[in-house]
C-alpha positions as CSV (number, residue, x, y, z in Angstrom):
1,M,-18.0,-4.0,-10.7
2,V,-15.0,-4.2,-12.9
3,D,-13.3,-7.5,-13.7
4,R,-9.8,-8.2,-14.9
5,K,-10.8,-8.8,-18.5
6,Q,-12.6,-5.5,-18.7
7,L,-9.6,-3.5,-17.4
8,E,-6.5,-5.5,-18.5
9,P,-4.2,-3.8,-16.1
10,D,-1.1,-5.4,-17.7
11,A,-1.9,-4.1,-21.2
12,T,1.0,-2.2,-22.8
13,P,0.6,1.5,-22.1
14,P,1.4,4.1,-24.8
15,P,5.0,3.9,-26.0
16,K,5.9,7.5,-25.4
17,A,5.7,9.2,-22.0
18,K,7.3,11.9,-20.0
19,E,8.9,11.4,-16.6
20,V,8.8,14.4,-14.3
21,Y,11.5,13.7,-11.8
22,S,12.2,16.3,-9.1
23,G,10.7,19.0,-11.2
24,T,12.6,18.1,-14.4
25,T,10.7,16.7,-17.4
26,V,12.4,13.9,-19.3
27,P,10.8,12.4,-22.5
28,V,11.0,8.6,-22.2
29,S,10.0,5.5,-24.2
30,V,8.0,2.9,-22.4
31,K,8.9,-0.8,-23.0
32,A,6.6,-3.4,-21.4
33,T,7.8,-6.9,-20.7
34,K,5.7,-9.8,-19.3
35,K,7.5,-12.8,-17.8
36,G,5.3,-15.2,-15.8
37,D,3.3,-13.1,-13.3
38,R,5.8,-10.2,-13.6
39,F,4.9,-7.1,-15.6
40,V,7.8,-4.7,-16.0
41,L,7.7,-1.2,-17.5
42,D,11.2,0.0,-18.5
43,L,11.4,3.8,-18.9
44,L,14.1,4.5,-21.5
45,V,16.0,7.6,-22.6
46,G,17.4,6.4,-25.9
47,T,18.6,2.9,-25.0
48,D,19.5,3.8,-21.4
49,L,17.3,2.7,-18.5
50,F,16.0,5.8,-16.7
51,D,13.5,4.2,-14.3
52,Q,11.6,1.0,-13.9
53,E,8.2,-0.1,-12.5
54,E,7.6,-3.7,-11.7
55,Y,4.2,-5.2,-11.0
56,V,2.8,-8.6,-10.3
57,S,-0.2,-9.5,-12.3
58,T,-2.5,-12.4,-11.3
59,S,-6.0,-13.5,-12.1
60,D,-7.3,-11.9,-8.9
61,G,-5.2,-8.8,-8.6
62,F,-2.5,-6.4,-9.8
63,F,0.3,-5.5,-7.3
64,L,3.2,-3.0,-7.1
65,A,6.5,-4.7,-6.4
66,T,9.2,-2.1,-7.2
67,A,9.2,1.5,-8.4
68,A,11.2,4.7,-8.0
69,G,14.0,2.8,-6.5
70,E,11.9,1.2,-3.8
71,T,10.8,-2.4,-3.3
72,Y,7.6,-3.4,-1.5
73,D,7.6,-6.8,0.3
74,P,5.1,-8.3,-0.1
75,P,3.9,-6.4,-3.3
76,I,1.1,-3.8,-2.6
77,P,-2.3,-4.7,-4.0
78,L,-3.4,-1.9,-6.3
79,L,-6.4,-3.7,-7.8
80,R,-8.3,-6.8,-6.5
81,F,-10.9,-8.4,-8.8
82,P,-13.7,-8.0,-9.1
83,L,-13.2,-4.3,-8.2
84,A,-16.0,-2.1,-6.9
85,V,-14.5,1.3,-7.9
86,G,-15.1,3.9,-5.3
87,S,-16.2,1.5,-2.5
88,D,-13.5,-1.1,-2.2
89,T,-10.8,-0.2,0.4
90,Y,-8.1,-2.6,1.5
91,T,-4.9,-2.5,3.5
92,W,-1.3,-3.6,3.2
93,S,1.5,-4.1,5.7
94,G,5.0,-5.1,4.9
95,K,8.5,-3.7,4.4
96,L,9.6,-0.9,2.1
97,S,13.3,-0.9,1.1
98,G,15.3,1.4,-1.1
99,E,18.5,3.3,-0.5
100,L,18.2,2.7,3.3
101,D,17.6,-0.4,5.3
102,P,14.1,-1.9,5.1
103,H,11.4,-0.2,7.2
104,P,8.0,-1.6,8.3
105,A,5.2,0.2,6.5
106,R,1.5,0.0,6.1
107,A,-0.9,1.4,3.5
108,T,-4.6,2.0,2.7
109,I,-5.6,1.5,-0.9
110,T,-8.7,3.1,-2.5
111,S,-10.0,3.7,-6.0
112,S,-12.1,6.2,-7.8
113,Q,-13.2,7.2,-11.3
114,D,-11.0,9.8,-13.0
115,S,-9.7,10.7,-16.4
116,V,-6.3,10.9,-18.1
117,T,-5.5,12.9,-21.2
118,M,-3.8,10.8,-23.9
119,G,-3.7,12.8,-27.1
120,L,-6.5,15.2,-27.9
121,S,-9.2,14.1,-25.5
122,P,-9.4,12.5,-22.0
123,D,-9.8,8.8,-21.5
124,E,-11.9,7.4,-18.6
125,A,-9.6,5.9,-16.0
126,I,-9.6,4.2,-12.6
127,R,-7.4,6.1,-10.2
128,V,-5.8,4.1,-7.3
129,N,-4.6,5.9,-4.2
130,V,-2.0,4.2,-2.0
131,D,-1.5,6.1,1.3
132,I,1.6,4.7,2.9
133,V,2.9,5.3,6.5
134,I,6.5,4.3,6.9
135,T,7.8,3.4,10.4
136,P,11.3,4.8,10.7
137,S,13.9,4.0,13.3
138,P,12.9,4.1,16.9
139,G,12.4,7.7,18.2
140,E,11.6,9.1,14.7
141,A,8.2,10.3,13.5
142,P,6.4,8.1,10.9
143,A,6.7,9.3,7.3
144,E,3.7,9.5,5.0
145,R,3.6,9.3,1.3
146,Q,1.0,8.9,-1.4
147,L,1.4,6.8,-4.5
148,L,-1.1,7.3,-7.4
149,F,-1.9,5.1,-10.4
150,W,-4.2,5.6,-13.3
151,F,-5.5,2.6,-15.2
152,V,-7.3,3.1,-18.6
153,P,-9.2,0.0,-19.7
154,K,-7.3,-2.1,-22.3
155,K,-4.3,0.4,-22.1
156,G,-2.9,-0.6,-18.7
157,V,-1.3,1.7,-16.1
158,V,-0.9,4.8,-18.2
159,K,0.2,7.2,-15.4
160,S,1.9,6.8,-12.0
161,Q,3.0,9.2,-9.3
162,F,5.4,8.3,-6.5
163,G,5.1,10.9,-3.8
164,T,6.4,14.3,-4.9
165,L,9.6,12.8,-6.4
166,S,8.5,11.2,-9.7
167,T,5.5,11.2,-12.1
168,R,5.2,9.2,-15.3
169,E,2.4,10.4,-17.7
170,P,1.5,10.0,-21.3
171,A,3.4,12.3,-23.7
172,S,1.2,15.0,-25.1
């Protein structure tokens, strides 16, 4: 079992990262801000905001609120404490909104042990998979997407992947 204090999901990740967006790699700076229960990662190119990830951090969990131009209402639970890595599975249902009107969506969230390379050697990480099914307009087939997050203890969410569109990972 992993508790919140051991993991510190809202720890500030490394300040340098790369954003792979639609196949193009962009070096970014990561600026973390905490305000109340909100934890925001601004991804900057110079002083310009390139992308943003917003999370909700509470004593019993860590939730995704907004990322890659999409908002999840209510926020998706990525971690619930204490966490049994590899055996806890939970679900979410709510609305996903972005460029289009909000759509009903549901997700299954699982975790596993993994690693992330930050520098010369890999760090042990907890990988969280979010498998989302989006219910489109009537008559359209549901859309599926996978979101992935890597948490390194005491370093926070160091890597994230939003479907095939966008990946943030530590700079090498």
